[in-house]
BADOVEX-984348 format. One line per field, with one value per atom (N, C-alpha, C): x, z, y; residue number from 1; residue in one letter. Coordinates in pm, whole numbers. Atoms other than C-alpha are relative to their C-alpha. Example, Ala and Ser with C-alpha at 12.3 -4.5 7.8 and 13.67 -1.06 7.14 Angstrom:
! BADOVEX-984348
x <- [89|1230|90|-82|1367|-77];
z <- [0|780|0|-6|714|73];
y <- [-119|-450|120|-119|-106|109];
nr <- [1|1|1|2|2|2];
rest <- [A|A|A|S|S|S];
//
This chain:
! BADOVEX-984348
x <- [-14|2638|47|-51|2840|-109|101|2642|-12|7|2740|-73|66|2622|-153|141|2294|-68|56|2237|-13|8|2313|-116|114|2062|-132|123|1797|-27|17|1860|-43|39|1841|-144|136|1523|-99|89|1368|-12|2|1464|-87|80|1307|-149|138|989|-58|44|969|-27|17|1013|-127|120|738|-124|112|502|-20|10|581|-92|72|428|-122|112|199|-106|96|36|37|-46|98|-64|65|-159|69|-72|19|137|-129|357|-4|13|237|-22|25|106|131|-126|443|95|-84|631|-48|55|398|28|-26|437|145|-140|816|26|-19|806|-59|63|567|83|-80|781|128|-123|1090|-26|35|908|-63|59|773|-148|143|410|-81|96|110|-130|132|-230|-104|110|-522|-126|126|-885|-69|75|-1093|-140|136|-1470|-38|58|-1621|-139|137|-1981|-2|14|-2055|119|-119|-1704|82|-109|-1438|129|-122|-1093|119|-128|-789|111|-111|-467|125|-128|-100|35|-25|24|132|-126|366|86|-91|646|-34|22|665|25|-8|630|-131|121|383|-63|64|122|25|-15|192|-93|102|-105|27|-38|-30|-113|119|-302|43|-40|-252|-76|61|-340|-101|102|-596|62|-45|-565|106|-100|-309|-63|48|-336|101|-84|-181|144|-141|128|81|-79|230|102|-89|396|84|-73|546|150|-143|892|57|-50|927|-22|33|779|117|-112|1095|95|-83|1270|-75|83|982|-40|50|876|95|-82|1184|-31|26|1056|-145|144|676|-80|102|376|-70|46|296|-132|132|-63|-34|31|-155|-126|127|-521|-22|61|-688|-127|125|-951|-106|109|-1294|9|-13|-1290|133|-138|-922|60|-68|-685|-89|81|-851|-127|122|-1130|-121|125|-1494|-21|29|-1632|-150|141|-1989|-27|20|-2106|-90|87|-2357|65|-71|-2096|44|-57|-1991|151|-146|-1620|66|-54|-1572|100|-105|-1290|-61|64|-1522|-44|44|-1666|121|-116|-1321|67|-49|-1211|-81|83|-1509|30|-35|-1413|136|-130|-1054|-14|27|-1184|-54|59|-1394|105|-108|-1094|93|-93|-863|-67|71|-1128|-18|15|-1187|130|-130|-814|46|-38|-801|139|-135|-488|24|-17|-555|67|-67|-340|114|-94|-137|72|-62|113|-80|83|-64|70|-62|73|-88|77|-72|64|-51|25|-112|96|-171|-136|131|-537|5|-15|-429|54|-43|-251|-114|124|-577|-82|80|-757|72|-75|-481|-2|-1|-466|-139|134|-844|-29|17|-841|70|-77|-570|-61|71|-765|-130|128|-1088|18|-25|-936|143|-138|-632|63|-57|-588|35|-19|-572|115|-108|-273|131|-128|82|91|-72|247|-72|64|138|106|-101|335|-72|74|209|97|-84|366|-72|59|278|-155|141|-63|-90|105|-372|-80|97|-644|8|-13|-517|-7|4|-571|137|-135|-196|45|-43|-143|-60|68|-391|38|-42|-217|107|-89|-62|-61|50|-89|-99|86|-250|-139|131|-528|-72|62|-582|-54|49|-618|-127|123|-872|-118|107|-1075|-52|42|-1077|-58|37|-1125|-69|50|-1234|93|-98|-927|115|-108|-657|84|-91|-350|-30|33|-473|-122|125|-795|30|-53|-693|-115|99|-902|60|-66|-646|127|-125|-335|113|-98|-133|-11|18|-283|71|-64|-142|149|-143|210|24|-14|155|-15|18|35|129|-126|357|103|-96|559|-24|36|372|22|-1|372|139|-133|739|107|-111|1050|103|-92|1276|-65|74|1061|93|-81|1225|-47|39|1220|-119|113|895|-23|22|806|-106|99|625|-136|129|360|-79|71|276|-56|48|252|-119|113|22|-125|115|-205|-56|46|-222|-66|61|-293|-139|135|-580|-98|91|-726|-45|32|-710|-101|97|-895|-140|127|-1167|-67|52|-1201|-26|-1|-1207|-127|123|-1575|-19|14|-1587|99|-103|-1263|-24|35|-1378|-103|101|-1679|58|-64|-1470|83|-85|-1224|-82|87|-1503|-61|61|-1668|100|-102|-1340|34|-40|-1252|-105|106|-1592|-72|83|-1744|66|-69|-1474|60|-47|-1384|151|-142|-1042|57|-64|-796|40|-62|-676|-67|59|-934|21|-17|-869|143|-137|-489|45|-43|-445|-52|52|-646|85|-84|-378|97|-84|-208|128|-115|33|116|-114|388|-17|32|369|122|-103|635|-66|51|542|112|-101|734|-52|42|727|114|-96|908|9|-10|1048|-47|39|969|-147|140|603|-73|78|393|-149|142|59|-48|33|53|119|-104|247|80|-86|546|-8|16|480|-100|99|194|63|-67|446|19|-26|538|-129|129|175|-54|44|84|83|-84|379|-43|40|262|-130|132|-83|-2|-5|9|101|-84|149|134|-125|416|47|-28|532|139|-128|852|-16|10|913|131|-109|1142|-42|18|1161|108|-94|1323|36|-50|1536|-14|9|1497|-104|107|1174|-135|131|818|-108|121|476|-4|6|557|133|-129|858|21|-14|784|32|-36|823|131|-119|1091|127|-117|1322|-39|55|1196|96|-92|1511|16|-17|1564|-127|127|1195|-26|14|1182|96|-99|1503|-43|42|1365|-113|110|1049|50|-51|1236|77|-73|1462|-97|102|1162|-72|74|970|94|-94|1280|24|-25|1346|-127|123|980|-40|32|947|72|-77|1207|-48|52|1007|-71|56|900|-149|145|542|-84|78|418|-132|127|54|7];
z <- [50|2985|-144|140|2668|-96|99|2349|-21|22|2304|113|-115|2655|-10|16|2589|-101|105|2269|53|-52|2454|96|-95|2729|-77|78|2471|-67|66|2283|98|-100|2600|46|-43|2705|-105|109|2362|-4|2|2381|112|-114|2723|-29|31|2606|-104|100|2301|62|-64|2521|84|-79|2755|-91|92|2460|-55|55|2322|85|-88|2622|70|-70|2783|-97|98|2465|-138|123|2187|-127|117|1952|-45|34|1968|-58|50|1925|-137|132|1633|-109|96|1456|-32|20|1507|-90|84|1358|-144|135|1058|-70|59|1004|-50|39|997|-121|115|758|-127|119|522|-49|40|526|-71|62|446|-142|135|145|-87|73|39|-29|15|95|91|-81|219|1|-9|334|-65|64|118|7|4|76|-131|122|-233|24|-11|-257|-124|108|-471|45|-42|-477|109|-115|-141|92|-84|5|-5|-1|111|14|9|24|49|-39|229|-83|77|34|23|-4|35|-139|132|-245|6|3|-344|-118|108|-596|-127|128|-956|-112|113|-1292|-31|35|-1432|129|-121|-1179|20|-43|-994|119|-102|-794|65|-72|-526|98|-68|-370|106|-107|-33|7|-15|69|113|-107|311|135|-134|657|1|11|530|-16|27|451|-87|91|249|43|-50|473|-19|41|360|-107|109|76|36|-36|275|-10|0|314|-142|140|-51|-79|79|-167|-6|7|-81|-113|113|-358|-135|121|-602|-28|24|-550|-84|96|-732|-144|138|-1043|-41|26|-1012|94|-87|-877|70|-73|-611|69|-63|-494|63|-70|-230|82|-72|-120|108|-94|177|-68|53|40|107|-98|207|79|-88|507|63|-47|581|27|-29|714|62|-52|773|-78|79|521|83|-69|618|8|-22|738|5|10|621|-6|-1|716|-117|109|426|-138|124|160|-61|69|-101|-5|-3|-41|-92|96|-315|-93|88|-565|-112|105|-842|48|-54|-621|31|-30|-511|-131|128|-877|-44|37|-941|80|-85|-648|-42|46|-770|-129|125|-1111|33|-38|-950|65|-66|-739|-100|100|-1037|-84|74|-1225|81|-87|-926|6|-7|-918|-139|136|-1297|-40|25|-1318|-142|136|-1666|3|12|-1777|101|-115|-1475|1|-40|-1365|122|-103|-1125|68|-75|-850|118|-113|-572|67|-79|-299|48|-55|-212|-56|49|-229|-93|87|-380|-139|130|-654|-73|57|-716|-64|48|-753|-122|108|-971|-128|119|-1205|-66|57|-1248|-66|57|-1308|-137|123|-1576|-110|100|-1747|-46|32|-1736|-80|65|-1850|-57|48|-2054|-61|61|-2226|101|-100|-1900|96|-91|-1739|-77|71|-1840|30|-41|-1645|126|-111|-1385|84|-95|-1074|105|-91|-886|100|-111|-547|83|-72|-411|-11|29|-575|28|-19|-466|-129|106|-700|-91|78|-860|90|-77|-752|52|-40|-742|120|-111|-505|131|-121|-257|44|-33|-250|107|-115|96|119|-123|435|71|-71|574|-64|64|315|21|-27|370|143|-137|741|3|3|664|-54|55|450|102|-99|737|126|-132|1037|-3|5|918|67|-64|1091|-99|89|905|71|-76|1023|-22|25|864|78|-73|1070|150|-134|1399|100|-107|1711|122|-114|1976|-41|29|1994|-19|18|2027|-142|135|1693|-98|89|1536|-9|0|1638|-82|81|1479|-148|140|1160|-54|46|1138|-22|16|1187|-125|118|909|-129|121|667|-44|34|684|38|-29|663|87|-74|795|24|-25|950|42|-48|979|133|-130|1304|-24|1|1374|144|-133|1671|77|-77|1947|5|-3|1961|-124|125|1594|-6|2|1633|93|-93|1933|-61|62|1745|-111|111|1440|56|-59|1660|53|-57|1840|-113|110|1510|-64|60|1373|86|-89|1679|-16|18|1639|-133|136|1269|-18|16|1337|-69|55|1260|-146|138|946|-90|86|812|-23|24|861|-111|107|646|-134|123|384|-56|44|369|-52|47|334|-135|127|58|-114|103|-132|-36|20|-85|-75|59|-190|-116|97|-407|-112|105|-624|-102|102|-957|-7|13|-1020|-112|99|-1217|-127|115|-1456|-134|131|-1732|-42|31|-1711|-36|15|-1717|-144|139|-2097|-56|52|-2140|45|-48|-1963|-111|112|-2226|50|-52|-2003|29|-51|-1936|149|-136|-1604|69|-84|-1339|115|-105|-1113|102|-104|-784|108|-112|-516|95|-98|-194|8|1|-197|130|-133|173|36|-26|136|48|-55|358|-23|16|286|-141|139|-96|-63|55|-293|-108|105|-488|-135|128|-753|-93|85|-875|-92|86|-1020|-142|132|-1306|-76|66|-1378|-50|44|-1393|-118|112|-1621|-129|118|-1860|-60|46|-1881|-37|30|-1895|-113|119|-2240|15|-8|-2157|142|-142|-1819|28|-49|-1627|148|-140|-1284|69|-92|-1000|127|-128|-708|94|-91|-410|112|-104|-179|137|-139|199|22|-5|154|12|-19|263|-86|71|167|-31|10|187|-47|47|-31|15|-4|-28|140|-138|351|42|-41|396|-72|80|114|-96|81|-5|-111|101|-185|-118|105|-383|-80|68|-466|-93|84|-596|-117|106|-793|-114|105|-978|-83|76|-1071|-89|81|-1189|-125|113|-1408|-103|86|-1546|-85|73|-1639|-99|94|-1795|-122|115|-2011|-86|78|-2114|-71|66|-2196|-135|124|-2465|-106|96|-2629|-115|112|-2983|-17|31|-2987|126|-122|-2639|-22|14|-2598|61];
y <- [138|2879|3|4|2804|-48|35|2767|-151|147|2401|-68|56|2325|23|-34|2502|-89|91|2299|-141|135|1977|-15|3|2063|1|-5|2151|-132|128|1828|-107|99|1622|21|-30|1800|-46|48|1732|-150|146|1367|-55|45|1330|28|-31|1505|-98|95|1278|-135|130|972|-2|-9|1088|-12|5|1143|-140|135|798|-90|96|627|67|-67|891|47|-51|1026|-58|63|774|56|-53|928|128|-123|1264|-32|36|1101|-60|62|892|103|-107|1201|74|-68|1365|-81|86|1069|2|-1|1058|135|-130|1431|9|-1|1392|-88|89|1094|61|-63|1277|119|-117|1591|-48|57|1382|-45|52|1234|111|-114|1580|-27|32|1468|86|-74|1658|-80|63|1532|90|-72|1639|-86|75|1531|28|-12|1470|-53|42|1436|-77|78|1160|-42|39|1038|-103|91|879|-6|15|922|125|-99|1167|-79|79|1033|82|-62|1144|-60|53|1112|83|-67|1195|46|-64|1420|70|-74|1541|-40|31|1551|69|-65|1656|-103|91|1484|-63|69|1240|-62|51|1118|-151|137|795|-24|25|664|-137|118|407|-43|51|186|-102|86|22|-132|131|-331|-7|22|-481|32|-37|-334|111|-105|-80|137|-139|290|71|-83|569|6|-11|580|-126|116|233|40|-43|426|124|-122|715|-18|16|569|-17|16|469|130|-121|800|95|-96|994|-31|34|802|19|-15|863|145|-137|1225|85|-80|1364|-29|41|1182|0|12|1158|91|-59|1340|-118|119|1078|31|-12|1031|-135|125|770|20|-19|753|-103|97|587|-52|57|350|2|7|366|-132|117|128|-13|11|192|138|-124|453|105|-108|787|20|-11|725|-46|37|668|-151|142|336|-23|22|303|-148|145|-48|-49|40|-47|13|-18|30|-133|115|-223|19|-10|-285|-103|95|-546|65|-55|-507|86|-77|-388|136|-128|-118|91|-78|-7|52|-46|10|122|-114|240|123|-118|464|54|-48|477|81|-75|588|138|-129|861|88|-77|969|61|-50|1002|110|-103|1197|126|-117|1427|82|-67|1506|50|-39|1549|-45|46|1336|-51|51|1201|-137|131|909|-8|7|795|-133|123|540|-50|58|302|-117|107|83|-44|46|-130|-122|113|-372|-89|97|-690|27|-37|-594|119|-118|-265|-43|51|-464|-64|59|-654|112|-113|-322|66|-65|-169|-83|85|-469|-2|-2|-477|136|-136|-100|7|-6|-137|-83|83|-414|65|-63|-216|131|-130|118|-1|20|9|124|-117|344|111|-106|539|-28|40|365|2|-11|461|-123|124|176|-55|70|-77|-62|47|-168|-86|94|-478|-53|38|-538|-111|114|-887|9|-27|-852|-119|100|-1044|-14|4|-1160|-122|122|-1484|-121|124|-1841|-39|37|-1896|84|-86|-1600|-49|47|-1747|-139|135|-2087|5|-6|-2045|-69|61|-2209|89|-93|-1895|3|5|-1904|-134|129|-2273|-4|-9|-2203|84|-82|-1930|-80|80|-2172|-100|104|-2425|60|-51|-2194|135|-138|-1848|97|-90|-1701|27|-39|-1511|104|-86|-1323|146|-139|-1000|47|-32|-1014|12|-27|-856|16|-14|-906|73|-57|-796|68|-66|-580|-104|107|-902|-57|46|-1013|91|-94|-699|-28|35|-795|-123|119|-1136|35|-47|-962|55|-57|-762|-109|109|-1078|-81|77|-1255|80|-82|-962|39|-50|-864|-99|88|-1078|71|-83|-800|137|-125|-530|110|-116|-187|48|-56|-1|93|-94|182|48|-50|403|-79|76|215|68|-73|490|-28|23|441|-141|139|65|-17|9|107|60|-64|346|-86|86|120|-127|119|-183|27|-36|-9|25|-23|105|-131|129|-250|-75|66|-380|59|-68|-121|-39|33|-213|-149|148|-588|-53|55|-657|41|-48|-442|-68|57|-577|-149|141|-936|-11|0|-854|31|-37|-684|-116|111|-972|-115|109|-1225|40|-44|-1020|-9|6|-992|-144|139|-1358|-78|81|-1491|65|-69|-1222|72|-74|-1071|-95|92|-1229|-10|23|-1377|87|-87|-1165|-73|71|-1438|36|-33|-1369|143|-141|-995|39|-44|-985|15|-24|-1027|129|-128|-702|118|-111|-496|40|-51|-284|70|-73|-90|-91|77|-210|-23|37|-389|-63|58|-454|-74|89|-746|-23|12|-742|-94|90|-1012|-22|40|-1072|-151|146|-1424|-61|53|-1467|33|-32|-1359|-125|108|-1583|14|-28|-1417|-38|33|-1447|-70|88|-1707|67|-61|-1572|-71|69|-1839|69|-67|-1622|103|-99|-1372|-53|56|-1603|-21|23|-1685|135|-132|-1316|49|-43|-1246|-69|72|-1514|55|-48|-1352|149|-143|-980|24|-5|-900|66|-81|-638|8|4|-749|-56|51|-819|-30|44|-978|32|-9|-886|-73|69|-1132|49|-58|-965|-94|91|-1177|63|-45|-1155|110|-99|-963|-73|63|-1043|63|-41|-912|151|-146|-538|56|-48|-457|150|-145|-83|50|-32|-82|-66|76|-345|46|-41|-232|115|-110|106|48|-54|221|-94|100|-99|-17|17|-129|118|-120|229|-5|6|180|-89|94|-121|59|-60|67|114|-110|375|-54|58|161|-63|61|-29|108|-105|288|66|-66|448|-85|89|142|-15|18|96|130|-125|465|12|-5|412|-96|95|134|71|-77|243|-6|13|113|-6|4|181|74|-73|293|137];
nr <- [1|1|1|2|2|2|3|3|3|4|4|4|5|5|5|6|6|6|7|7|7|8|8|8|9|9|9|10|10|10|11|11|11|12|12|12|13|13|13|14|14|14|15|15|15|16|16|16|17|17|17|18|18|18|19|19|19|20|20|20|21|21|21|22|22|22|23|23|23|24|24|24|25|25|25|26|26|26|27|27|27|28|28|28|29|29|29|30|30|30|31|31|31|32|32|32|33|33|33|34|34|34|35|35|35|36|36|36|37|37|37|38|38|38|39|39|39|40|40|40|41|41|41|42|42|42|43|43|43|44|44|44|45|45|45|46|46|46|47|47|47|48|48|48|49|49|49|50|50|50|51|51|51|52|52|52|53|53|53|54|54|54|55|55|55|56|56|56|57|57|57|58|58|58|59|59|59|60|60|60|61|61|61|62|62|62|63|63|63|64|64|64|65|65|65|66|66|66|67|67|67|68|68|68|69|69|69|70|70|70|71|71|71|72|72|72|73|73|73|74|74|74|75|75|75|76|76|76|77|77|77|78|78|78|79|79|79|80|80|80|81|81|81|82|82|82|83|83|83|84|84|84|85|85|85|86|86|86|87|87|87|88|88|88|89|89|89|90|90|90|91|91|91|92|92|92|93|93|93|94|94|94|95|95|95|96|96|96|97|97|97|98|98|98|99|99|99|100|100|100|101|101|101|102|102|102|103|103|103|104|104|104|105|105|105|106|106|106|107|107|107|108|108|108|109|109|109|110|110|110|111|111|111|112|112|112|113|113|113|114|114|114|115|115|115|116|116|116|117|117|117|118|118|118|119|119|119|120|120|120|121|121|121|122|122|122|123|123|123|124|124|124|125|125|125|126|126|126|127|127|127|128|128|128|129|129|129|130|130|130|131|131|131|132|132|132|133|133|133|134|134|134|135|135|135|136|136|136|137|137|137|138|138|138|139|139|139|140|140|140|141|141|141|142|142|142|143|143|143|144|144|144|145|145|145|146|146|146|147|147|147|148|148|148|149|149|149|150|150|150|151|151|151|152|152|152|153|153|153|154|154|154|155|155|155|156|156|156|157|157|157|158|158|158|159|159|159|160|160|160|161|161|161|162|162|162|163|163|163|164|164|164|165|165|165|166|166|166|167|167|167|168|168|168|169|169|169|170|170|170|171|171|171|172|172|172|173|173|173|174|174|174|175|175|175|176|176|176|177|177|177|178|178|178|179|179|179|180|180|180|181|181|181|182|182|182|183|183|183|184|184|184|185|185|185|186|186|186|187|187|187|188|188|188|189|189|189|190|190|190|191|191|191|192|192|192|193|193|193|194|194|194|195|195|195|196|196|196|197|197|197|198|198|198|199|199|199|200|200|200|201|201|201|202|202|202|203|203|203|204|204|204|205|205|205|206|206|206|207|207|207|208|208|208|209|209|209|210|210|210|211|211|211|212|212|212|213|213|213|214|214|214|215|215|215|216|216|216|217|217|217|218|218|218|219|219|219|220|220|220|221|221|221|222|222|222|223|223|223|224|224|224|225|225|225|226|226|226|227|227|227|228|228|228|229|229|229|230|230|230|231|231|231|232|232|232|233|233|233|234|234|234|235|235|235|236|236|236|237|237|237|238|238|238|239|239|239|240|240|240|241|241|241|242|242|242|243|243|243|244|244|244|245|245|245|246|246|246|247|247|247|248|248|248|249|249|249|250|250|250|251|251|251|252|252|252|253|253|253|254|254|254|255|255|255|256|256|256|257|257|257|258|258|258|259|259|259|260|260|260|261|261|261|262|262|262|263|263|263|264|264|264|265|265|265|266|266|266|267|267|267|268|268|268|269|269|269|270|270|270|271|271|271|272|272|272|273|273|273|274|274|274|275|275|275|276|276|276|277|277|277|278|278|278|279|279|279|280|280|280|281|281|281|282|282|282|283|283|283|284|284|284|285|285|285|286|286|286|287|287|287|288|288|288|289|289|289|290|290|290|291|291|291|292|292|292|293|293|293|294|294|294|295|295|295|296|296|296|297|297|297|298|298|298|299|299|299|300|300|300|301|301|301|302|302|302|303|303|303|304|304|304|305|305|305|306|306|306|307|307|307|308|308|308|309|309|309|310|310|310|311|311|311|312|312|312|313|313|313|314|314|314|315|315|315|316|316|316];
rest <- [M|M|M|P|P|P|A|A|A|T|T|T|T|T|T|T|T|T|L|L|L|A|A|A|V|V|V|L|L|L|A|A|A|A|A|A|T|T|T|G|G|G|A|A|A|V|V|V|A|A|A|A|A|A|L|L|L|V|V|V|L|L|L|E|E|E|Y|Y|Y|A|A|A|A|A|A|P|P|P|A|A|A|V|V|V|A|A|A|A|A|A|R|R|R|G|G|G|W|W|W|L|L|L|T|T|T|L|L|L|E|E|E|R|R|R|A|A|A|R|R|R|A|A|A|R|R|R|L|L|L|R|R|R|V|V|V|R|R|R|R|R|R|A|A|A|A|A|A|I|I|I|P|P|P|G|G|G|S|S|S|A|A|A|I|I|I|P|P|P|Y|Y|Y|L|L|L|D|D|D|G|G|G|G|G|G|R|R|R|G|G|G|E|E|E|P|P|P|L|L|L|V|V|V|L|L|L|V|V|V|H|H|H|G|G|G|F|F|F|G|G|G|G|G|G|D|D|D|K|K|K|D|D|D|N|N|N|F|F|F|T|T|T|R|R|R|I|I|I|A|A|A|R|R|R|F|F|F|L|L|L|T|T|T|P|P|P|H|H|H|F|F|F|H|H|H|V|V|V|V|V|V|A|A|A|P|P|P|D|D|D|L|L|L|P|P|P|G|G|G|F|F|F|G|G|G|D|D|D|A|A|A|G|G|G|R|R|R|D|D|D|P|P|P|D|D|D|T|T|T|D|D|D|Y|Y|Y|G|G|G|I|I|I|G|G|G|A|A|A|Q|Q|Q|V|V|V|G|G|G|R|R|R|L|L|L|R|R|R|A|A|A|F|F|F|L|L|L|E|E|E|A|A|A|L|L|L|G|G|G|L|L|L|G|G|G|R|R|R|A|A|A|H|H|H|L|L|L|G|G|G|G|G|G|N|N|N|S|S|S|M|M|M|G|G|G|G|G|G|Y|Y|Y|I|I|I|A|A|A|A|A|A|Q|Q|Q|Y|Y|Y|A|A|A|A|A|A|T|T|T|Y|Y|Y|P|P|P|N|N|N|D|D|D|V|V|V|R|R|R|S|S|S|L|L|L|W|W|W|L|L|L|L|L|L|D|D|D|A|A|A|A|A|A|G|G|G|T|T|T|A|A|A|A|A|A|A|A|A|G|G|G|D|D|D|T|T|T|E|E|E|L|L|L|F|F|F|R|R|R|E|E|E|Y|Y|Y|A|A|A|A|A|A|T|T|T|G|G|G|E|E|E|F|F|F|V|V|V|L|L|L|L|L|L|V|V|V|R|R|R|T|T|T|E|E|E|A|A|A|D|D|D|F|F|F|A|A|A|A|A|A|L|L|L|L|L|L|G|G|G|A|A|A|A|A|A|M|M|M|H|H|H|C|C|C|A|A|A|P|P|P|W|W|W|A|A|A|P|P|P|P|P|P|S|S|S|L|L|L|L|L|L|R|R|R|V|V|V|L|L|L|A|A|A|R|R|R|R|R|R|A|A|A|V|V|V|V|V|V|D|D|D|S|S|S|A|A|A|L|L|L|H|H|H|R|R|R|R|R|R|I|I|I|F|F|F|R|R|R|D|D|D|I|I|I|S|S|S|L|L|L|G|G|G|S|S|S|P|P|P|S|S|S|L|L|L|E|E|E|P|P|P|L|L|L|L|L|L|P|P|P|S|S|S|I|I|I|A|A|A|A|A|A|P|P|P|C|C|C|L|L|L|I|I|I|V|V|V|W|W|W|G|G|G|R|R|R|E|E|E|D|D|D|R|R|R|I|I|I|L|L|L|N|N|N|P|P|P|A|A|A|A|A|A|A|A|A|A|A|A|I|I|I|M|M|M|Q|Q|Q|A|A|A|L|L|L|I|I|I|P|P|P|R|R|R|S|S|S|A|A|A|V|V|V|V|V|V|V|V|V|M|M|M|E|E|E|D|D|D|T|T|T|G|G|G|H|H|H|L|L|L|P|P|P|M|M|M|I|I|I|E|E|E|R|R|R|P|P|P|R|R|R|A|A|A|T|T|T|A|A|A|R|R|R|D|D|D|F|F|F|L|L|L|R|R|R|F|F|F|V|V|V|A|A|A|A|A|A|R|R|R|T|T|T|R|R|R|E|E|E|P|P|P|N|N|N|R|R|R|P|P|P];
//
């Protein structure tokens, strides 16, 4: 058999095997897809021990540390696609917060924003990262902003991607529905709910393997009761960011997708007015997850921002 024919047969056999795994063993297929995505981004999975928790995280790249914090219902792999544009410039670290991803799920743990800020502090100290760039999406942006306000000398730059935590951000139809009914698109009861979540969270969702979507949907269903409690605790028990934002000393890039339905893009201007050294990028045709929907452009804007602010004469 000619070599070209042999290669074609092997490729066809591999494609058939991958297709079988997609539907017969979605968990195995999903792990395979994640492994490929992480390798492409030069990321490895590691674990760190902090008091009361073991934190799985993605780690890779070279340069100054850049710590990226996922949003509610998300996980460390929310940053895998964007990481391939960042790891040539930064040492990228993306943890799973307790209650999410591959981290533990202790029902008696405090999952409020203040407690998560404390865990993030312990995590950074455990890794010995020192003064780091810090970014976060949605709930992760809430945590990152409060961290930067609490520890202003320990943050090189702050990157807020559709960040929660202000009254203006919560001024949406979805939050008004939650106030009236207790139901919210992020609170998944069924696998069909997960599909609705993706539709609400992203304006132009990129392709994702069906196996991965199935695995994530099933995990969200299993987490339903705990996540409802966490969401309630955050919504009712965590202080608003507005009084804290003027304490942020680091240069801050505020990014928002103009089509975000979950958190109001109008909050970007309000945050900019309160954070002393801040700039805003509003991304067209983008929803709540810019780092997934438009990873190259989102990374480019951050790299340009950091390069420009690094040249400022009186930076902390």
